[in-house]
C-alpha positions, 0 to 999 in steps of 0.5 A, spaced: 837 055 248 838 062 250 834 068 247 838 074 249 832 079 248 827 078 241 825 085 238 818 086 237 816 078 238 809 077 238 805 071 240 811 066 239 812 060 244 819 059 246 816 052 249 817 046 245 810 043 248 806 043 254 804 050 255 806 057 252 811 062 254 810 069 250 816 074 250 815 081 248 820 086 248 820 092 248 814 093 252 816 099 255 821 103 252 828 105 255 825 112 258 819 109 261 823 103 264 828 107 268 822 112 270 818 106 273 823 103 276 826 109 280 819 110 282 817 103 284 824 103 288 822 109 292 815 108 293 813 101 294 813 098 301 818 093 300 818 087 306 823 081 308 818 075 308 821 069 311 820 062 309 820 055 312 826 050 309 826 043 312 827 045 319 829 052 319 826 059 318 830 063 313 829 070 310 826 070 303 832 071 298 829 077 295 824 083 298 817 083 296 810 087 296 803 084 294 797 088 292 790 084 291 783 086 290 782 089 297 789 093 296 789 101 295 793 100 289 798 106 287 797 110 280 803 107 277 801 100 278 794 101 276 797 104 269 802 098 269 796 093 270 792 096 265 798 096 260 799 089 261 791 087 260 791 091 253 797 088 251 795 081 253 787 081 252 787 078 260 784 081 266 788 081 272 786 083 280 793 082 283 800 083 283 806 080 286 812 085 286 819 082 287 826 086 288 832 082 287 837 087 290 843 084 287 846 077 284 845 073 291 837 074 291 834 069 287 828 064 286 829 057 286 826 052 282 818 052 283 812 052 280 806 057 282 801 054 286 794 056 287 787 054 283 788 052 276 785 059 274 789 063 279 796 060 275 793 059 268 795 066 266 801 070 269 804 076 266 811 078 268 814 085 267 821 086 268 825 093 270 832 094 272 838 089 271 837 084 266 837 077 269 836 070 266 829 066 267 830 059 266 825 053 265 825 046 266 820 041 264 818 037 270 818 030 267 821 030 260 829 030 261 830 030 254 828 037 254 834 042 255 833 048 260 831 054 257 834 060 259 831 067 257 835 074 258 829 078 261 831 085 259 828 092 262 822 093 259 820 086 257 814 082 258 813 075 258 806 071 259 806 064 261 799 060 259 798 054 262 805 052 264 805 050 272 803 043 271 809 041 267 814 046 268 819 049 273 822 056 273 827 060 277 831 066 277 838 063 279 843 067 283 850 068 279 857 070 281 856 076 276 855 082 279 848 085 278 844 091 280 837 091 283 832 088 279 824 089 280 819 084 277 812 084 277 807 078 276 800 080 275 795 074 276 787 074 276 786 070 283 780 067 286 782 068 293 785 074 297 792 070 299 798 071 295 800 065 291 805 061 294 811 057 291 812 049 291 818 047 295 818 040 293 824 042 289 830 046 292 836 049 288 
């Protein structure tokens, strides 16, 4: 199933079962999306994390920045958090920003780890280049992989999917400009949510 961007879709679940993924587009209009993208690109202190993959330490294939309740949030991020909270009806206290610099940057199949409440509701906002977001059921092989094109200014809200679904943003052979993704969560700890490395692309 491929959904190229559903205009003004409200509260419709794109998953067949075992959780809810809602897609909102446009969440920000074209002018807002471009302005916020340019400000985040130039003001966020992006860093290159490293990850353990089998017996090797490798650079994470994207840049990141994390804010939690102890952080000094930039005004723009506070505004965006409030906008997302107003749309979803949920409260968040952290945001993980990912910068996909080109078509090679990606995140492999994973489910977010943490306490159940940490990962039950995740709101994911996209700016910059459109990239495909994919979901795959963990046990039911009869369900096809779902592919959703995340347009700049779009918002997806994942509700109770981590126990049953993997998700990823795959690398591609098509030339891609940078994309910024912001994932808002309400977490009990002051540590970033990590990724499940049991399934590797």
